[in-house]
C-alpha positions, 0 to 999 in steps of 0.5 A: 843667796843660799836660800834662793838656791834652796827654793829654786831646787825645791821648785824644780823637784816639785816640777819633776815629781809632778811630771813623773806623777802625770806620766804614771811613774810614781804614786803620791799619797797625802796623809791628813796631818799638820803639816801635811805628810806626803809619801811617794812610791815608785809605780809599776810603770816606773820600776824599770827606772830603779837601777837609774835612781840607784846610780843617781844616788851613788853619784850623789853620795860620791860627790856629796862631800864636795858639795857644800851643805850635803851630808 
């Protein structure tokens, strides 16, 4: 059950990343390695979203101890 949840979350995040990349909000760079190394960065078009990302991070850290498996 837990593994199924992790796979579901991973697929959801991949879709979000893909959409944000298509919208020009984030950049994605793949480095040739085994396993592949992928680096994401905020594009200039996405810079206005940084305060929102910071609030989301703060929210996640605040609730992290209440959610199983989050450190």
